[in-house]
C-alpha positions in Angstrom: 0.0 0.0 0.0 1.2 3.5 -0.7 2.6 5.3 2.3 0.4 8.3 3.1 1.1 9.3 6.7 1.9 12.9 7.4 4.5 14.1 9.8 1.9 14.3 12.6 0.9 10.6 12.2 4.5 9.4 11.8 5.1 9.7 15.5 2.2 7.3 16.2 1.5 3.7 15.4 0.1 3.0 11.9 -3.7 3.2 12.4 -5.0 1.0 9.6 -3.5 -1.8 7.5 -5.5 -0.5 4.5 -8.0 2.3 3.8 -10.7 -0.3 3.3 -10.3 -1.5 6.9 -12.4 1.5 8.0 -15.2 0.4 5.6 -15.0 -3.2 6.9 -15.4 -1.8 10.5 -18.5 0.2 9.4 -20.1 -3.0 8.2 -19.4 -4.6 11.6 -20.9 -1.7 13.3 -23.9 -1.5 11.0 -24.3 -5.0 9.5 -26.8 -5.8 6.8 -30.0 -6.7 8.7 -30.5 -9.7 6.4 -27.1 -11.1 7.5 -27.4 -10.6 11.3 -27.0 -13.8 13.3 -30.1 -14.0 15.5 -28.0 -15.4 18.3 -25.9 -12.2 18.5 -26.9 -9.0 20.3 -26.4 -5.5 18.9 -23.8 -4.9 21.6 -21.7 -7.8 20.2 -21.8 -6.2 16.8 -20.8 -2.8 18.2 -17.9 -4.1 20.3 -15.1 -1.6 19.7 -12.7 -3.3 22.1 -11.9 -6.4 20.1 -8.1 -6.8 19.8 -8.5 -7.2 16.0 -9.7 -3.7 15.9 -6.6 -2.1 17.4 -5.8 -0.5 14.1 -9.3 1.0 13.8 -9.1 2.3 17.4 -5.8 4.0 16.7 -7.1 5.5 13.5 -10.0 7.1 15.4 -7.7 8.4 18.1 -5.8 10.3 15.5 -8.9 11.3 13.6 -10.7 12.7 16.7 -7.5 14.4 18.0 -6.8 16.4 14.9 -10.1 16.9 13.1 -10.6 20.4 14.6 -12.5 23.4 13.2 -9.2 25.1 12.3 -7.8 21.9 10.7 -10.9 21.6 8.5 -10.8 25.3 7.5 -7.1 24.9 6.6 -7.8 21.8 4.4 -10.7 23.5 2.7 -8.6 26.5 1.9 -5.8 24.3 0.5 -7.7 21.6 -1.5 -10.9 23.4 -2.6 -8.8 25.6 -4.9 -8.4 22.4 -7.0 -5.0 23.5 -8.2 -3.0 20.4 -7.4 -3.4 18.5 -10.7 -5.7 18.1 -13.7 -6.3 14.7 -15.2 -9.1 12.5 -16.7 -11.2 10.6 -14.2 -9.8 7.4 -15.5 -6.3 8.4 -14.3 -7.7 9.0 -10.9 -9.2 5.5 -10.9 -5.8 4.1 -11.9 -4.3 5.7 -8.8 -7.1 4.4 -6.6 -6.3 0.9 -7.7 -2.8 1.2 -6.2 -4.5 1.6 -2.7 -5.4 -2.1 -2.3 -3.4 -3.8 0.4 -2.0 -7.1 -1.0 -1.3 -8.3 2.5 -5.0 -8.2 3.5 -6.3 -11.8 3.5 -9.9 -10.7 3.6 -10.2 -8.9 0.3 -8.7 -9.1 -3.2 -10.9 -6.3 -4.5 -9.1 -3.2 -5.8 -10.9 0.2 -5.5 -12.2 0.1 -9.0 -13.9 -3.3 -8.4 -15.6 -2.0 -5.3 -16.8 1.1 -7.2 -18.1 -1.0 -10.1 -19.9 -3.4 -7.8 -21.6 -0.5 -6.1 -22.5 1.2 -9.4 -23.6 -2.0 -11.1 -25.9 -2.9 -8.1 -27.5 0.5 -8.5 -27.9 0.1 -12.2 -29.3 -3.4 -11.9 -32.0 -2.0 -9.6 -33.1 0.5 -12.2 -32.1 3.8 -10.5 -31.3 7.0 -12.5 -28.0 7.0 -14.4 -26.7 9.9 -12.3 -27.0 7.7 -9.2 -25.1 5.0 -11.0 -22.4 7.6 -11.6 -22.4 8.4 -7.9 -21.8 4.8 -7.1 -18.8 4.9 -9.5 -17.2 8.0 -8.0 -18.3 8.0 -4.4 -14.8 7.0 -3.1 -12.8 9.0 -5.7 -11.9 11.5 -3.0 -9.4 9.0 -1.7 -7.0 10.5 -4.3 -6.2 12.8 -1.3 -3.6 10.1 -0.6 -1.9 11.2 -3.8 -1.1 14.4 -2.1 0.3 12.8 1.1 -2.7 13.2 3.3 -2.8 10.8 6.4 -5.4 8.1 6.6 -7.3 9.9 9.3 -7.8 12.9 6.9 -9.1 10.7 4.1 -11.5 8.1 5.5 -13.5 7.7 8.7 -17.0 8.5 9.9 -17.6 12.2 9.3 -19.1 14.7 11.7 -19.7 18.4 12.1 -16.9 20.5 13.5 -17.5 23.9 15.2 -19.9 22.5 17.7 -20.0 19.8 20.4 -19.0 16.3 19.3 -21.9 13.9 19.7 -21.4 10.8 21.9 -23.0 8.9 19.0 -19.8 9.2 17.0 -17.6 6.1 17.3 -15.0 6.3 20.0 -16.2 9.7 21.3 -13.8 9.5 24.3 -10.9 10.5 22.0 -12.3 13.9 21.4 -11.0 15.0 24.8 -7.6 15.4 23.1 -9.1 17.7 20.4 -8.3 21.4 20.9 -12.0 22.3 20.3 -13.2 20.0 23.1 -12.5 22.7 25.8 -13.0 25.7 23.5 -16.2 27.5 24.6 -16.7 28.8 21.1 -17.0 25.3 19.7 -18.1 22.9 22.6 -21.7 23.8 23.0 -24.6 22.0 21.3 -24.9 24.6 18.5 -21.3 26.0 18.6 -20.9 28.5 15.8 -24.2 27.5 14.2 -27.9 28.2 14.7 -30.8 25.9 15.4 -31.8 24.0 12.2 -29.5 26.2 10.1 -29.1 23.4 7.5 -26.1 21.3 6.7 -25.0 23.5 3.8 -24.1 26.0 6.5 -22.2 23.4 8.6 -18.5 22.4 8.2 -17.9 18.7 8.2 -14.7 16.9 9.2 -12.3 16.7 6.3 -12.0 13.6 4.1 -12.8 12.0 0.8 -16.6 12.7 1.1 -16.3 16.4 1.5 -13.6 16.6 -1.2 -15.5 14.7 -3.9 -18.7 16.6 -3.1 -17.0 19.9 -3.9 -15.4 18.4 -7.0 -18.7 17.3 -8.3 -21.2 20.0 -7.2 -21.4 21.6 -10.6 -22.1 18.3 -12.4 -24.4 16.0 -10.3 -28.0 16.5 -9.3 -28.6 17.5 -5.7 -29.7 14.1 -4.3 -26.5 12.7 -5.7 -24.4 15.4 -4.0 -26.0 14.5 -0.7 -25.0 10.9 -1.2 -21.4 11.9 -1.9 -21.1 14.4 0.9 -22.9 12.5 3.7 -22.5 8.8 3.0 -20.0 8.5 5.9 -22.0 10.7 8.3 -23.2 7.7 10.3 -23.9 9.6 13.5 -26.7 11.3 11.7 -28.1 9.0 9.1 -28.0 6.0 11.5 -28.2 7.7 14.9 -30.0 11.1 14.2 -27.5 12.8 16.5 -27.5 16.2 14.7 -31.2 16.8 14.0 -30.7 20.2 15.7 -28.6 21.3 12.7 -30.7 19.7 10.0 -33.2 21.7 8.0 -36.5 20.1 6.6 -34.8 20.0 3.2 -31.8 18.1 4.7 -34.2 15.5 6.1 -35.9 15.1 2.7 -32.5 14.7 1.0 -31.3 12.2 3.6 -33.8 9.8 2.2 -31.4 9.6 -0.8 -28.5 9.0 1.5 -30.3 6.2 3.2 -31.1 4.7 -0.3 -27.5 4.9 -1.3 -25.8 3.5 1.8 -26.7 -0.2 1.4 -25.2 -0.2 -2.1 -21.9 1.2 -0.7 -21.7 -1.2 2.2 -23.2 -4.5 1.0 -22.9 -4.7 -2.8 -20.9 -7.9 -3.4 -21.5 -9.7 -6.7 -19.3 -12.7 -7.4 -20.6 -12.7 -11.0 -19.5 -9.1 -11.7 -18.9 -8.4 -15.4 -15.4 -7.6 -16.4 -14.2 -4.0 -16.9 -13.8 -4.8 -20.6 -17.5 -5.6 -20.8 -18.6 -2.6 -18.7 -16.2 0.0 -20.1 -18.3 1.3 -23.0 -21.3 2.0 -20.8 -19.2 3.8 -18.1 -17.3 5.8 -20.7 -20.5 7.1 -22.1 -21.9 7.8 -18.6 -18.9 9.8 -17.5 -18.9 11.8 -20.7 -22.6 12.6 -20.3 -22.0 14.3 -16.9 -18.4 15.2 -16.5 -15.7 17.1 -18.4 -12.9 15.3 -20.1 -10.5 16.4 -17.4 -11.1 17.0 -13.7 -9.2 19.4 -11.5 -7.8 18.0 -8.2 
């Protein structure tokens, strides 16, 4: 796997063996209801203290320590200029395919295969083609690794910054090390926001979701943009922890987030068509919605 730890993370243990380990952890926390073993309790599924999860726990220690309001604003100012690189979307996918961890015994799927399984499941269920495109590009923001971003600033459950951190976020105890935790400006329920101000007025923790949303916001219909921006916002779309920031429009749009989420987490098709078979369709789909080159 490509080394992508920043100088901050270099002094700490490596948090994850692969970027996909976080997604595997999400599935353990929120398993497909159809696959739940009836003999297991919810508490057993949401057991964060298993030794096998040490990497995930360390990941969230770093994530919750450094994802502050100032950190997010710094990353937004840097990356949302989209002045790092310009390339076709297919070059970005080629890079993503380098992120698979060959030492991981549990998966041999590269990033492109995961994206295709997600998008093909959406297409097979007859959803609009823009939603199929969302399935294809929803993890494209992981190209942040190309610019040396650490794992805790690329993946992970997302959450608002600038207000109190909810105890519904995984490993909330690690926020005590975040500089915003004791800052009176940011540690109240509303913080810098107002009641039901709407999520478009709220700054989310930095990562691939926020990055790809801003990259695509001129090209994709609004429901698709909600899918991209909030598909990792589990403390809201699974726990309803931030209703006090949500507007009625947000609640309506989150129906689309809920529709998308199972395709992201649970789409596994052993009979997936090859890329050679699928390529003509996806080339036409990308050309329909996106420019020939994207700015990163």
